[in-house]
N, C-alpha and C positions, 0 to 999 in steps of 0.2 A: 970669672968676672970681677974685677975689681970695683967697690964701693966706689960710690961718688962723697967723698968725705966729707966736702963740705957744702952738698947740695941741701938745703932743710925746708920741710914740706910743713908749712906750715898753714893749710885750709883742710887738709883732707880729713882731718878729725872733725873739720865742723859739717863734711856733706858724707858721709860713711856713706846714705843711701842711694846720693847719684853718683858718689864712685863706685857702689858695688854696680848698680844698674847700666854705665857708663861701661863696666868693664864686659857684662854680659850681654848688652845691645849690641855693640863695636869692638869688644876685645883689647879696648885699650885699658892699662893699666899704668899704676906710677911703678911698677915694676918693668913693663915694656919701655917706657920714658928713660929710665934709669938704667937699664940695660944697652938703651941705642946712647944717650950719653956717654956711659963707660965704653963706648965704640964696641960693642956688638953686633958683627956683621948682620948675625940671622937676623935681632932686631930691626938694626936698620933697613936690612932688604924689607922687613914685613912693615916697619913702617913709609919707607916710599914705593912699597906696593900700593899702599892703602892710599895713598894720598895721589896718586895717581891713576887709581883707581875712583877716588873721590872728585877729582878734577873731570873725568870722564863721564862720572855720572852726573855731577855738576853743571857740565857744558848740555851732554845730552840725553837727559832724563826729562829737563820741559821739552823740548822737540819729540823725544821719542813718547811723552807721555802725550803732546798735541797728536802726533801720528796717529797711536794705537787709538785715542779716543776717538780721534775723525773715524778712523777706521771700524773702530767698533761703532758709533756713532751710525757711518755709512752703510754697517753691514746689517746693524739693526734696522735701520731706515727702507734698504733694499729687500729683506725680507718679509718685513711689517707689510712693506707694498706690494709685495710679491703676493703675500696670506690675502689683503684687502681686492688684490685684483683676480685673486682666483677663486677669492668670494663672490665677487662680483662676478667671474665669468661663470661661475657655479649658479648661481642665482638664476643669471641670464638664459644660461642653455637652460636650466627648467622652465625657464618661461616660455621660450622658442617651443623648447619641447611639447612643452604643454598647447603651445599656439598650433603647433603642428597638428596633435592630438585633435585639438578642438575643431580646427579646421577639416581631418580627418575624417573625425564622427560626423559634422557638419554636411561634406560632403555626400559621406553614407548616408545620412537621414534625406537629404536632397535625391538620392537618386533612387533611393526607397521608396520615396513620395513620390515622384516623377513616375516610376513603376506603377505604383498602385493607382493614380492619378488616372495615368492609361488604361490602364486594365477595367478601372472602374467605369472610363469613358467607354471604351469599346464593349464591355458590357451595356451599357444605358444605350449606346448607338443599334447595337444588336436587337435591343427589349424595343427602341424607338421602330426599328425596322421591321420587327414584326407585328408591334401594334399597329403601324402605316400600313402593312401590308391585309394585316385581318381587317384593318375597320374598313380598307380599297376592298376587301372581297364584299364584309358587306353592304357597302355601300353600292356596286356594280350589284349583289342579287336583291338588294331590296328596289334596285333602279329595274331589274329585270322584272320581276315581281309585281313592281309598281306596273311597268308596262303591259306585263302580260295581261294584269288584273283588267288594267283601261282597254288594251282592245277586247277583251272578252266581254266587259261590260258596253264598248262602244257596238259590240258585235252584236250583245243583248238587245241594246237601245234600238240599234236597226232593226233588228227581227222584230221585237216589239214593234213599231213605229211600220215599219213595210207590211203585219202583219195585221194592221187596221183594218186595210180596205177588204182583207180576205175574211176577216171577222164582223165586218159589218155587213158584208156580202151574205155571209150566213144568217146573219140575222134578218136580212131583209128579205132572203128565201124562204125563211121561217115566217115573216112577217105577212109577206105574200101569199103564200100556202095557206095559212091562217086565213086573210081577208078571201082567200081566192074559195074556200072552202064555204064560208060565212054567207057571199054571195051567192054563189050556187045553190046554197039551202034558201035561201032567202027569196031568188029571184028564178028560180028551177028553171023548165026551158027558156025563158026570157032574159038570162045571164049573159051578160058580155063580159068576158074577162077581159079586154083591151080597157075596160072603163077603172081598172084595179091597175094603179100606176107599179110597175114593177123599177125596183134602182141597181145597177150596172155598176158596183163599185170594182169589179173585177178584172172590166176591160177599161177603165178610167185610162188616160197618158201618166196621170200620176202615178198606177200603179203599177204601169211596164219600166215609169224611169227608178221606183222604189225593187222592181224584182232586178232590175241590172246592177243596183247597188248590192244588190244581195248576193249577188255572183261574185263582184267584185272582191267582198268582202268573206266568202266561204272557202 
């Protein structure tokens, strides 16, 4: 490689650090440049490739950056949106399942309460029917007893009333006998029994009427 005999570097000594970092970061050095200046094909190709690559990078990177940035942002938005949707879906599904469970529980509770109510009502109705039957039996028995007692009392009253003439007749007969005896003792042969009144209650039409009533109710 020929040296660039008349090329003079007046700045590199002032920028040793940036010269070094430029070589390190980009692969560009005074040596590469001088090689290209002196016609080194390899160096020229390298610099040419770097230039083409740089142009392509300069041209395409803004678009690549925007597109990839848009892709990243879109992908991020898509996935965060999916995450939000699925989280909302999970919450909604839980709420729906809970609501369904609550409805199922309430439905079961309703069915149980209705069954309990119907069973209790049936038992109460059975108890009421039994109470009513018992009450009716008591009422009917009481009515029958009252009727029988009333009949007995009525017959006894009828007997008592219908017996009055006979009792009176018995007393009248006793009175007549006593008066007859006294009259005979007092008057002897002069006695006249026709002068002693004699009551005849048992031959009275009223007595016959009561006897007929007694026969009907006996």
